[in-house]
C-alpha positions as CSV (number, residue, x, y, z in Angstrom):
1,M,122.7,-151.4,-147.1
2,A,123.3,-154.5,-144.4
3,H,121.3,-154.9,-141.4
4,I,123.1,-154.5,-138.1
5,L,121.5,-157.3,-135.4
6,I,121.9,-154.9,-132.1
7,M,121.4,-156.9,-128.9
8,P,117.6,-155.5,-127.3
9,R,117.0,-153.6,-124.2
10,Q,115.1,-156.1,-122.2
11,G,113.5,-153.7,-119.5
12,N,115.3,-150.4,-118.1
13,T,116.8,-151.7,-115.7
14,V,118.7,-154.6,-118.0
15,E,122.2,-153.4,-119.3
16,S,123.5,-156.5,-121.2
17,C,122.9,-159.8,-121.6
18,I,124.3,-163.6,-121.7
19,I,124.2,-164.8,-125.3
20,T,123.4,-168.1,-124.6
21,D,122.7,-170.1,-128.2
22,W,123.6,-169.2,-131.6
23,K,120.4,-170.7,-133.9
24,V,122.0,-169.5,-136.8
25,K,125.9,-169.6,-138.8
26,E,127.4,-167.5,-140.7
27,G,126.3,-168.0,-144.3
28,D,122.6,-168.9,-143.4
29,A,119.9,-167.4,-144.9
30,V,117.0,-165.7,-142.8
31,T,113.8,-164.1,-142.9
32,P,112.9,-161.4,-140.4
33,E,110.9,-163.6,-138.4
34,T,113.6,-165.9,-138.3
35,T,115.1,-166.6,-134.3
36,V,119.2,-166.2,-134.9
37,C,119.9,-166.4,-131.1
38,E,118.8,-167.2,-127.5
39,V,119.9,-164.5,-124.5
40,E,119.2,-164.6,-121.2
41,T,119.4,-161.6,-118.2
42,D,119.4,-162.3,-114.6
43,K,115.8,-163.0,-115.1
44,A,115.0,-165.1,-117.9
45,S,115.9,-166.2,-121.3
46,F,114.6,-164.7,-124.6
47,E,114.6,-165.3,-128.6
48,V,116.1,-163.0,-130.5
49,P,114.5,-162.4,-133.7
50,A,116.6,-161.6,-137.0
51,G,114.7,-158.5,-138.1
52,A,115.7,-158.8,-141.4
53,A,116.0,-161.2,-144.4
54,G,119.4,-162.3,-145.8
55,T,122.3,-164.1,-145.7
56,V,124.1,-163.7,-142.0
57,L,127.2,-162.1,-142.7
58,K,129.2,-162.0,-139.5
59,I,128.3,-162.9,-135.6
60,L,130.3,-160.9,-133.4
61,Y,130.2,-162.8,-130.5
62,G,130.1,-166.0,-128.7
63,S,128.1,-168.5,-127.0
64,G,128.4,-167.7,-123.3
65,D,129.5,-163.9,-123.9
66,D,127.7,-161.1,-121.9
67,V,127.2,-158.3,-124.0
68,P,126.0,-154.9,-123.4
69,V,122.2,-153.6,-124.4
70,L,122.1,-152.1,-128.0
71,Q,125.7,-153.5,-129.1
72,P,125.7,-154.9,-132.6
73,I,125.7,-158.6,-132.2
74,A,125.3,-159.6,-136.0
75,V,125.5,-158.6,-139.7
76,I,122.7,-159.6,-142.1
77,G,123.2,-158.3,-145.6
78,A,123.8,-159.4,-149.0
79,A,126.5,-162.0,-150.1
80,G,129.3,-160.3,-150.3
81,E,128.6,-156.9,-149.0
82,D,130.7,-154.6,-147.5
83,W,129.4,-154.4,-143.7
84,Q,132.8,-153.7,-141.6
85,E,132.5,-149.7,-142.1
86,Q,129.1,-149.5,-140.9
87,V,129.2,-151.4,-138.1
88,T,131.6,-149.5,-136.4
89,K,129.5,-146.1,-137.1
90,E,126.2,-147.9,-135.8
91,S,128.5,-149.8,-132.5
92,S,129.2,-145.9,-131.9
93,H,125.7,-144.8,-132.6
94,E,124.3,-147.2,-130.4
95,G,127.3,-146.7,-127.5
96,T,126.0,-142.8,-127.3
97,K,122.0,-144.2,-127.5
98,A,123.3,-146.4,-124.8
99,Q,124.3,-143.7,-122.2
100,R,121.5,-141.4,-123.1
101,L,119.2,-144.4,-122.0
102,D,121.5,-145.2,-119.2
103,K,121.6,-141.4,-117.3
104,D,118.0,-140.9,-117.8
105,N,117.1,-144.0,-115.9
106,T,118.7,-143.3,-113.2
107,P,117.3,-140.9,-110.4
108,S,119.6,-138.1,-109.4
109,S,118.5,-139.2,-106.1
110,S,120.2,-142.6,-106.1
111,L,123.8,-141.6,-105.6
112,S,125.2,-142.1,-102.4
113,A,125.0,-139.7,-100.2
114,S,127.9,-140.8,-97.8
115,A,130.8,-139.6,-100.7
116,P,130.3,-136.9,-103.6
117,P,130.3,-138.3,-107.3
118,R,133.5,-138.7,-108.7
119,E,134.7,-138.0,-111.9
120,A,136.2,-141.1,-113.9
121,S,139.3,-141.2,-116.2
122,S,137.1,-143.5,-118.3
123,G,133.2,-143.2,-118.8
124,I,131.0,-144.8,-116.1
125,S,127.1,-145.0,-115.9
126,P,125.7,-143.6,-113.4
127,R,124.1,-147.1,-111.7
128,A,127.8,-148.1,-111.7
129,R,129.1,-145.1,-110.2
130,N,126.4,-145.0,-107.5
131,L,127.3,-148.9,-106.9
132,A,131.1,-147.7,-107.0
133,D,130.9,-144.6,-104.8
134,K,128.6,-146.8,-101.8
135,E,130.8,-149.8,-101.8
136,A,134.3,-146.9,-101.7
137,L,135.5,-148.6,-104.4
138,L,137.7,-147.6,-107.0
139,F,136.7,-147.4,-110.5
140,D,138.9,-145.5,-112.9
141,E,141.1,-148.6,-113.9
142,L,138.7,-150.9,-114.3
143,P,137.8,-152.4,-117.3
144,G,134.4,-151.7,-119.2
145,T,132.6,-154.3,-121.2
146,G,129.9,-151.0,-122.0
147,P,129.4,-149.3,-125.1
148,G,133.1,-147.9,-126.0
149,G,134.6,-149.8,-123.5
150,R,132.0,-147.7,-120.4
151,I,132.5,-149.1,-117.4
152,I,128.5,-150.5,-116.3
153,E,127.0,-152.0,-113.1
154,R,127.9,-155.6,-113.7
155,D,131.7,-154.5,-114.1
156,V,131.3,-153.1,-110.5
157,A,129.6,-155.6,-109.7
158,A,132.6,-158.5,-110.6
159,A,135.1,-155.9,-109.1
160,L,133.8,-155.8,-105.8
161,E,133.0,-160.1,-105.9
162,N,136.4,-160.4,-105.5
163,R,137.4,-158.0,-103.0
164,P,136.3,-158.7,-99.3
165,P,133.3,-156.9,-97.4
166,L,134.1,-153.4,-95.9
167,T,132.7,-152.9,-92.8
168,A,130.8,-149.6,-92.4
169,A,133.6,-147.5,-90.8
170,A,136.0,-148.9,-93.8
171,K,133.6,-147.7,-96.5
172,A,133.3,-144.5,-95.0
173,A,137.2,-143.6,-95.2
174,G,136.2,-143.7,-99.4
175,P,138.0,-145.0,-101.9
176,G,141.1,-146.2,-102.0
177,A,143.2,-149.5,-101.2
178,V,141.6,-152.0,-99.7
179,P,144.0,-155.4,-98.3
180,A,143.2,-158.7,-99.8
181,T,141.7,-160.0,-96.1
182,G,140.6,-158.5,-93.2
183,T,140.5,-159.2,-89.7
184,G,136.5,-157.7,-89.3
185,L,133.9,-160.5,-88.2
186,G,133.6,-162.5,-91.3
187,G,137.0,-161.3,-92.8
188,R,135.8,-157.8,-93.2
189,V,138.3,-155.4,-93.7
190,T,138.1,-153.0,-90.7
191,S,139.2,-149.2,-90.9
192,A,141.9,-150.1,-89.1
193,D,143.2,-153.1,-91.8
194,R,142.9,-150.0,-94.3
195,A,144.6,-147.5,-92.4
196,A,147.5,-150.2,-91.4
197,G,147.7,-151.0,-95.4
198,A,147.7,-155.3,-94.2
199,D,147.4,-157.3,-96.8
200,L,146.7,-160.7,-94.6
201,A,146.5,-162.7,-98.3
202,S,149.9,-162.1,-99.5
203,R,151.0,-164.2,-96.4
204,P,152.1,-167.7,-97.8
205,A,149.9,-170.4,-97.0
206,S,150.5,-174.1,-97.0
207,P,148.5,-175.5,-100.2
208,L,145.8,-177.9,-99.3
209,P,145.3,-181.5,-101.1
210,T,142.8,-181.9,-103.6
211,P,141.4,-184.8,-105.0
212,H,143.6,-185.0,-108.4
213,S,146.9,-184.6,-106.0
214,L,145.6,-187.2,-104.0
215,F,144.5,-189.8,-106.8
216,P,146.0,-188.2,-109.9
217,T,144.1,-191.1,-112.1
218,E,140.8,-189.9,-111.0
219,K,138.8,-188.7,-113.9
220,I,137.7,-185.3,-113.0
221,T,135.0,-183.3,-115.1
222,E,134.9,-179.3,-114.5
223,T,132.0,-177.5,-115.3
224,P,132.3,-173.6,-115.7
225,V,130.2,-171.6,-113.9
226,K,128.4,-169.0,-116.3
227,G,125.3,-168.6,-117.5
228,I,122.2,-168.2,-115.5
229,R,123.7,-170.2,-113.0
230,K,126.4,-167.8,-112.6
231,I,123.5,-165.3,-112.0
232,I,122.0,-167.4,-109.5
233,A,124.9,-167.8,-107.8
234,D,126.4,-163.8,-107.3
235,R,122.8,-162.8,-106.3
236,M,122.8,-165.6,-103.6
237,F,126.1,-164.4,-102.5
238,R,125.0,-160.5,-102.4
239,S,122.4,-161.4,-100.1
240,L,123.9,-163.3,-97.7
241,A,126.9,-160.4,-97.9
242,E,124.2,-157.3,-97.7
243,S,121.8,-158.9,-95.1
244,A,121.6,-160.2,-91.3
245,Q,119.6,-163.4,-92.2
246,F,117.8,-165.5,-89.0
247,T,115.7,-168.3,-89.6
248,L,112.7,-169.2,-87.2
249,N,110.9,-172.5,-87.8
250,S,108.1,-173.6,-86.7
251,S,104.5,-175.4,-87.6
252,A,100.7,-175.3,-88.3
253,P,97.5,-177.9,-88.0
254,A,97.3,-179.0,-91.7
255,V,93.7,-181.1,-91.0
256,K,91.5,-178.3,-92.5
257,L,93.9,-178.2,-95.3
258,Q,93.8,-181.4,-95.9
259,E,90.2,-181.5,-95.7
260,F,89.4,-178.5,-98.1
261,R,91.4,-180.1,-101.2
262,S,89.9,-183.5,-100.6
263,G,86.7,-181.7,-100.7
264,V,87.5,-179.7,-103.9
265,K,88.4,-183.3,-105.4
266,T,84.6,-184.6,-104.8
267,Q,83.1,-181.6,-105.8
268,G,83.9,-182.4,-109.7
269,D,81.9,-180.0,-112.4
270,L,81.5,-177.7,-109.4
271,A,84.6,-177.1,-108.5
272,E,86.0,-176.6,-112.2
273,E,83.2,-174.1,-112.8
274,L,84.4,-172.0,-109.3
275,G,88.5,-172.8,-110.8
276,L,89.1,-174.6,-108.2
277,S,89.5,-177.9,-109.3
278,K,93.3,-177.6,-109.8
279,I,93.8,-175.9,-106.0
280,T,96.9,-177.1,-104.4
281,I,98.1,-177.3,-100.9
282,N,100.7,-174.6,-101.5
283,D,97.8,-172.6,-103.6
284,L,96.3,-172.5,-100.0
285,V,99.4,-171.5,-98.4
286,L,100.0,-168.4,-100.8
287,F,96.4,-167.5,-99.9
288,A,96.7,-167.0,-96.7
289,V,100.2,-165.2,-96.8
290,S,98.5,-162.7,-99.0
291,R,95.9,-162.2,-96.2
292,T,98.4,-162.1,-93.4
293,L,100.8,-159.5,-94.3
294,P,98.5,-156.6,-94.5
295,R,98.7,-156.8,-90.8
296,F,102.5,-157.2,-90.6
297,P,103.6,-154.1,-92.9
298,Y,107.0,-154.7,-91.6
299,M,107.3,-158.1,-93.1
300,N,106.4,-156.6,-96.9
301,A,109.3,-154.7,-97.3
302,H,112.3,-153.8,-98.8
303,K,115.4,-152.4,-97.0
304,D,117.1,-150.0,-99.1
305,G,120.3,-148.6,-97.8
306,D,119.4,-147.3,-94.6
307,L,115.7,-147.0,-96.0
308,I,112.5,-149.4,-95.2
309,K,109.9,-149.3,-97.7
310,T,106.9,-150.5,-96.8
311,F,104.1,-151.4,-100.0
312,E,100.7,-151.6,-99.5
313,R,99.9,-154.0,-101.6
314,V,101.6,-157.6,-101.5
315,H,103.2,-158.5,-104.5
316,L,104.5,-162.5,-104.1
317,G,107.3,-164.1,-105.2
318,V,106.8,-167.9,-106.2
319,A,110.2,-169.5,-106.1
320,V,110.1,-171.8,-109.5
321,D,112.4,-174.1,-110.4
322,T,113.5,-174.6,-114.0
323,P,115.7,-176.8,-116.2
324,R,117.7,-173.5,-116.3
325,G,118.0,-172.6,-112.5
326,L,115.7,-171.3,-109.8
327,M,113.2,-168.2,-110.9
328,V,111.1,-165.8,-109.1
329,P,107.9,-164.6,-110.9
330,V,105.7,-162.3,-109.1
331,I,102.0,-162.7,-108.4
332,R,100.6,-158.7,-108.5
333,N,98.2,-157.7,-105.9
334,A,98.0,-161.2,-104.4
335,N,95.9,-159.3,-101.6
336,L,93.0,-158.4,-103.8
337,L,93.4,-161.9,-105.5
338,S,90.6,-165.1,-104.8
339,L,92.1,-167.8,-104.2
340,A,91.0,-169.0,-108.0
341,Q,93.1,-166.4,-109.1
342,I,96.0,-166.9,-107.3
343,S,96.1,-170.4,-108.1
344,S,95.5,-169.5,-112.1
345,E,98.5,-167.5,-111.7
346,A,100.8,-169.4,-110.1
347,K,99.9,-172.3,-112.6
348,R,100.5,-169.3,-115.2
349,L,103.4,-168.1,-114.0
350,A,105.2,-171.2,-113.0
351,S,104.8,-172.4,-116.7
352,S,106.4,-169.5,-118.5
353,C,109.2,-170.3,-116.6
354,Q,109.3,-173.4,-117.2
355,N,109.3,-173.2,-121.0
356,N,111.2,-169.9,-121.6
357,S,108.2,-167.4,-121.9
358,A,108.5,-165.3,-119.2
359,N,108.9,-161.2,-119.6
360,P,110.4,-159.3,-117.6
361,D,107.6,-157.7,-115.8
362,D,106.5,-161.5,-114.6
363,L,110.5,-161.8,-113.0
364,S,110.5,-158.3,-111.1
365,G,108.7,-156.0,-108.8
366,S,108.2,-158.8,-105.6
367,T,107.4,-157.7,-101.9
368,F,107.7,-161.2,-99.9
369,T,108.4,-164.4,-101.6
370,V,107.4,-167.9,-100.8
371,T,109.7,-171.0,-101.5
372,S,108.4,-174.9,-101.1
373,L,110.3,-177.9,-100.4
374,G,107.4,-179.4,-99.2
375,S,107.1,-181.8,-101.8
376,L,110.2,-183.1,-101.9
377,G,109.7,-184.5,-98.5
378,I,111.9,-181.1,-96.9
379,T,110.5,-180.5,-92.9
380,S,112.6,-177.8,-92.2
381,F,115.2,-176.1,-94.1
382,T,117.1,-171.8,-94.5
383,P,115.6,-170.3,-97.6
384,V,118.1,-167.3,-98.4
385,L,116.4,-164.2,-99.0
386,N,115.2,-162.6,-102.6
387,Y,117.4,-159.4,-101.8
388,P,116.3,-156.5,-101.0
389,E,113.0,-158.4,-99.4
390,I,113.1,-158.3,-95.8
391,A,111.4,-161.9,-95.7
392,I,111.5,-164.8,-97.5
393,L,109.1,-167.8,-96.4
394,G,110.1,-171.6,-96.7
395,V,107.1,-173.7,-97.2
396,C,108.0,-178.0,-95.8
397,G,106.1,-180.8,-95.8
398,I,103.5,-182.2,-93.6
399,E,103.8,-184.2,-91.3
400,L,102.2,-185.8,-88.4
401,K,103.2,-184.3,-85.2
402,P,101.6,-185.2,-81.3
403,V,98.9,-183.0,-79.8
404,A,97.9,-183.6,-76.2
405,L,94.0,-185.1,-76.1
406,S,91.5,-182.5,-74.9
407,Q,89.4,-182.7,-71.8
408,G,86.5,-185.2,-72.7
409,E,88.6,-187.0,-75.5
410,G,89.7,-189.5,-72.5
411,N,93.1,-189.9,-70.8
412,T,94.5,-186.2,-70.5
413,C,98.0,-187.4,-70.4
414,G,97.8,-188.8,-73.5
415,A,98.0,-187.6,-77.5
416,R,96.8,-188.2,-80.7
417,F,98.7,-187.7,-84.1
418,E,97.4,-184.7,-86.7
419,P,99.3,-183.4,-89.4
420,H,101.3,-180.5,-89.2
421,I,103.0,-178.4,-92.0
422,G,106.4,-176.7,-91.2
423,F,107.4,-173.2,-92.0
424,S,110.6,-171.4,-92.3
425,L,111.0,-168.0,-92.3
426,T,114.1,-165.8,-93.1
427,I,114.0,-162.1,-92.3
428,N,116.7,-159.7,-92.7
429,H,117.5,-159.3,-88.8
430,Q,119.2,-155.9,-89.8
431,A,115.2,-154.6,-90.7
432,V,113.2,-156.8,-88.7
433,D,113.9,-158.7,-85.1
434,G,112.8,-162.0,-84.0
435,A,110.0,-161.4,-82.1
436,P,107.9,-159.2,-84.7
437,A,108.7,-161.6,-87.1
438,A,107.6,-164.7,-84.9
439,R,104.4,-162.5,-84.2
440,F,103.9,-162.8,-87.9
441,L,104.5,-166.7,-88.1
442,R,102.1,-167.6,-85.6
443,A,99.6,-165.3,-87.4
444,L,100.5,-166.9,-90.3
445,G,99.5,-170.5,-88.5
446,D,96.7,-169.8,-87.1
447,A,95.0,-168.3,-90.7
448,V,96.5,-171.9,-92.3
449,A,95.3,-173.9,-89.3
450,H,91.7,-172.1,-89.7
451,I,91.9,-171.6,-93.7
452,D,88.2,-172.7,-93.7
453,L,87.6,-169.4,-92.0
454,L,90.2,-167.4,-94.3
455,L,88.3,-168.4,-97.2
456,A,84.6,-167.5,-95.7
457,A,85.9,-164.0,-95.1
458,G,87.5,-163.5,-98.5
């Protein structure tokens, strides 16, 4: 009997995966360990083994396709074997299993309190229905990409991406027709827009000139936004659309950071023995963040609807630049780890992201994120929240800044230049005000300025 290879489930929250590359073609012979394709989620990429020996009889999806988990993707068996009926049975069986898993993995308390659950004319997963109800989206006629045509969360998210945002009052009106453009702040659709049935997008607009219309002979390369790049784009759009982001910039003396780093380099074997030989400035900042956050629990938090969830422990997300795009692995329980342990874990996670071996558990569950552009010479920027986190810290470069001379240093009207490291802190102003966030940033700056004392305290 032919072996039906299904899209594996990569963690409980993953509903589908994108096939990025097929490593085999129809007619190829494979062993159970042969990698037949690579797939990716919004977190990482994975290799899918054949799982059985034989010949690749059929490849059911192409590269770039977004395939629901537990859906057949390929058939492996003996040459000439009849496999069609078996695929149909397997697809039906796995579709039922996927629905059961989806239901079991979704807490009943997660349903939106603003409106009762609606019955769907087509199948819809609980998570997809929860999102549709929360956003007042009519889902009855949405195309479903789940098993058996079931509507899954990704289908609802795609529909919302093509719909303008609604004000709270417009959402409270419940599901219904939504105009293509709203008159509210930032183009949001208001309750008045919905009541009037306004559709501003239907108004004729003058076409804007494009480079091709102005220079018809110029060569233009078009690159589809897909795969991990599209996932990142969707996440960034959602982050900005669902939160009120506000950035504060400051700097802290970096003399002690540089002195500690230079001192470690001179210690040779001792530094190696203590696990400090590869300590970086960024490692020291991560350590300072992990020790400062517990004093400001409102910064170590998520905003989930109308709830603010604060966390006792610090799970640090660390943004990593990879050839595939931005990834954010997580240092678990960072506030309980030593500097050497934080440094080692940060390097392990970055390496796993770079070589595509990170697992889903390494890429979820962060409570606060740190992203660094200092090595690229950036002195200030606006980090985008790793939603639903309440804050993200951008680490900038080190530059010389004037510091007033103190008494005893000669002319008190003069100044000397000292190295300072820059910080850009973005917060969700829906959950945290500017002054409390500024207090956290000042405390972090003090911790960095006196990193030697912080390390001595453990």
